[in-house]
N, C-alpha and C positions, 0 to 999 in steps of 0.2 A: 463510324460510331455515330449514333443517334445525337439530338439534342437531349434527352433523358441522360443517357449516360455521361455526356460530357459535363454536365451539370452536376450530377453524384459526383463525379472524380472530383470537381474543382472543389468541393466542399471538406474533400478528406483531410488534406492537407492545410489544417485551419492554420496553423502558428504560420506558415510561410506566405498565404494569402495575406494574414496580418501584418508579415514583416514588409511583403511588397507596397503597404502605404507610405511609405518613408516619404515625406516632402510634400503629400497630397491632403488635400483641404476637401470637404463636403462637395465643394462645387466640381474638384478637377475629376471626381470621383462619380459625380452625379452625369458631369460630359462624357466621362469615359464609357456611358452609360450605365453605371449602376442606380436602381431605384434608390429613390431619398433614404429610405429608413434603413436600407441595408447599406448604405453610404455615412450615415449619423451612426450606425452601429461600431464599422470597421475602422472610421475616426476615435470612436473611445476604446476599442479594441489596444489599438494602436499607443493610444496615450497611456494607457495600462501599461502594456508588455513591452513596449521600447522608448514609451516617454521618461524625463525626468523625473525621477522620485530618489526620495533618501534610502529606501529600500533598495538599493541596488544589487547586493547580494541575491536577496530572494525573488526578486525580479529576474535576476539572470537565468537561477537554477528555474523556476518557473518555467521558462521558455525553454531549457532543456527537456524539463519533463515533459512538457506539452508536447513537445516535437515526437519524442521516445514515447511516448503513450499513443501516439496519432488523434491528439483529440482535435474532431472537425468543428469547423465555425460556430456551428450552433452548438456544443459543448463548449467551446472555449465562450461563446458568449452569456450560456448560464453562467459558468464559472467567476467571470466576472461582475456580473448582474448580482448575485448575491456576496460578493467579497466587498464591494463597493458597500453594501448595507452595515458593515461591518461597524461598532462603536469608534472603532480609533485607525488609524492608517496601519497601525505595526499589526494588529487582527486580523484587516483585511489582506492582508500579505502573508501570511499565517495560513491566512484560510483558500487563500488562492494556490499557494505552493502545495499543498496539502491537496489540494482537489485535484490541480493537475500532474502532481504522480499517482494518482489512484485511475485506475482503468475501470472505467463505465460510460456507458453509452448516454446520451444525452439526457431522457427520461429518468433514467436510474441516477445520473449526476444530479439532476435537479434535488431530486429526494434527499440525496446527501448532503447538499449543499443545502438544503433546509433544515435538515439536521442538525448542521454545523454552527448554522448563523445562530440558532434556537440557542444552542450550549454556550457561544460567545457571547451572548446577549445577556446571560446572566449576570444580574450587579455582581461585584466584586464585595465578600465579606468585609465589614470594616473591623481595624485592629483599635485593640484596646489599648488606649494610651490619650496624652493629652498633646494640643497641638495650639500653639499660638502664633495667631495669625498681628502682624504688625504693619503699621499703617503711619505714612508719614503724615504729622499735622491734624492726626486722626483717633478717635478711640481705635483701643486694641481690643483683640477677642480671644476668647482662651475656650476651647471646647473640649471637653472630657468624653470621650467614648468609653465605655466600660457597658457589664452586661445591665438589664433593664433595671432588677431589684435595688443596686448601687447608686445609679442614678436616679431612683424614688428615694432612695433615703437622703443621698444630696439634698436632693430637691426640698425635703420636709425641714430641710435648716436657713432656706432661704425667706426671709421676710419680703412679702411680696409688696408693702410699704416704702422699705428701705432697702433692698435686695442687696446694693454694692456694700452697704454698711455691715451688713447681717452677715453677708461671707466675709468680710476682712475680720469680723471679729472670730467669729468661728474658727478662721485659719489662724488668727494670730492673738488672740487673747485667750481661746478656750470659752469662749462664752456660749456655746450653744453644745451642751455635752450632748451625746449619742442617747436619743431616746429610746432608742430600738424602733423596729418599727412596725406602724401601724397603721394599718388597713387590712381590707378583708378579702381572706384568702378562698379561692371555692375550689373547694375538692370534690372531685364528681365520686358517684358512690361506689363505681367498679375500678377506682384507682384508689381507694381506701386500704382495701385488704394488699395490694401492694407494696404500699405506702411502708405499713405495719409487717408484710413478712421481711423487708429489709429488701424491697426491689423497689425502690422511689426512684434510683435513677432515671428509670425508664419513663415515668412518669413528669409530666410539664403542666404545674399548676397555674393560672393563670389569678391577679390578683385587680383589685377596681382601681388603684393608680398607675395601672397600665402595665404593670413588669410582669415579667414569667421566673418562674423559680424552678426547678426539678424537686422532686417529692422528696431525694436525702438532702437536700438543701434547705428545704424547710424543717427537716428532723433535726439536722445539724445546729441552726440556726436558734432552734426552742432551746435545744440544750446547753447551747453556748450564752443565753442569755441575749442575742440579739433581734429576737421576736419579743415586741412587747406584749405580753400575754394578756393585761389588762385593756391594752388599747386597740387589740387585732380580732377579728372575726376570721372563723372559719369556717365557711358555710358549706354544709353537703346539700348536694342537688340530683335529682334522677337525670342522666342524659337523654329521657324519651319523656317522662310523664311533666318535667320540671316544677315550679314550688307550688306549694299547697295554694289555693284559690281564698281571698278574701272579698268581701263584697263590697258595694255602694253604700258608704255611711256618710265618708267626708268628702270633698274635689281634693284634698291635698294626700299624698302619700303620707302613711304613718313611716315612722322609723324601718318597722317589721317589711313593709311593703318595700320602701326603697331598699332595704338591705337587698330581698330579692331580686327587685328589680336589675340592680349591681352584678347581680351572680348570674344573670343569664345575658345581658351586656357589659362585660368590663369594660367594655370604651362606645363610645357616642355610634348609635347603631347606622347613623347616614354614611351614605357610599363612603370610603377610605378615608372618615376621620378619624385619626388615633389619641382623640381629648379620653382622658380616660376618665372613667366612672365617678371618681372622686370628689374629679369639677364636671359634672354634667347636672341636669334635671331631668327631673320626670316629666313626662311626656303623657299625657292620654293618646292612645293610637285614635279612638271616638270619644272626640272632647267631650267635656263633661259637661257643657251647655246642648251637646248632641245626645245627651242620653247614655254616655260613658260611662263604664261603672269604672271603681278606684279598686282593681282588681290585678293581682299579676298578669293575667293573658290581657290586658287593657294598658300594661304598663309599659314603657320602652326609655332607655337613658339617650338621650340626647344633649347635646353642647348648649351652650347659650345662643351661641348665632343660627345652629342648625334647628333647633324650639323654636324661633323666631321668625327661620325663613318658612318653615312647614304649613301646608296650608291645611286649616282644620275644615274648611268645607267642601266635603264632597262633591258637592255642583259647581262648585267654582271652575273656571281653563285651568289645566294643570298647571303650567307655569313651572315652580322650582319642583311640583310634587308633594306627597304625602306619605307617611309613614302607614303601614297596614300588614297586618298580620296575616298572609295568606300559605293556606295548610301548615299551620303551626311557625312558619318562619316568617321574621317580620322582615319588612323590603320595603324600600322607595317605588311608589306606584303613581302612575298619572293620570289613571284613568278612575273612574268612580270606584268604591270602597267595597271589597267582594263579599258576597252573603255572609251574613253572620254562621257561626261553627254553629254544631247541634247543641252545644253547651251554651254557648252566645243565645242562642235563639229562644233556649227553655229559660235561661235568666228574664230576660225580654218579657216574655209570659208571664212567669210567675212574678216575679220581683226577688230580691233578696229574701233569705230567710233572716228572722230574729237572731240577731249573732249576739246576746244575751251579753251583753258588755264590751272590752276592747274589740 
């Protein structure tokens, strides 16, 4: 038997090789002739499959499955490496056991392990309810988990200047009668027909207070009087063409322009910021002082913090970045502003038309 065959034969009974490391350290394995990296991997595998763990039953079953399936040492290494990345110990052992019971060579096992880890990494969906966090000699916390539109309505009853008192009054004295939902509900044109035809359950509507509801819920709330029709706007917008353009007349956005900007950006447009548009400020993508228009194409909703850190000067060092509309999509960029669109270029060359009033 040549050296190659000896090497290949040694890889095959992977779990038995790992079991043979009982009582040996990395230094012991290196002294016995193992490369340092291999010694480290063997000690790690032995710790997983034969070391102390709270998941003894799954550990025992994983060893049995690995021996029955004849997984090689490289395959066991793949299984253990991905299982260690799981969010919890229990999920990691669930993953080890499932993969050890699966017949697959090393590359196929790695593909399966990646897929399984991605599935297990998805955050669990919170359950609706009320949780109280009690602390000794400190303030307590009550956390309410509910559909977004319910939380938005509850939040409307909170007075920012006296939040605790206003909640107590609403709970115990009925001082805050339900006034109905008041916000801007965004209805895509292509969804309107579905809602009118009674298929609204499949349509998700966004609101500028950060909440969402289905088209069916919207209709039911209108019928039941839960939506304040005097204080709520339902804005129709085209998913491709966007809002109608208004021109550079004043620096401050008009109420209509603000509403259209909120329709395009129901939450702060900065990366991963969820501040609802109702609590945001209208920001000029190209600053007014730099010749930017006050029209929907140049307006975006940013929360006060991100509006403050946005760098208006396109020639300044990148820093925190600046908002820009790139091929119709608003995103944060770190380089110079992109060239103007054909419509923007035309406006800059000709100037705004006579608005004839508002």
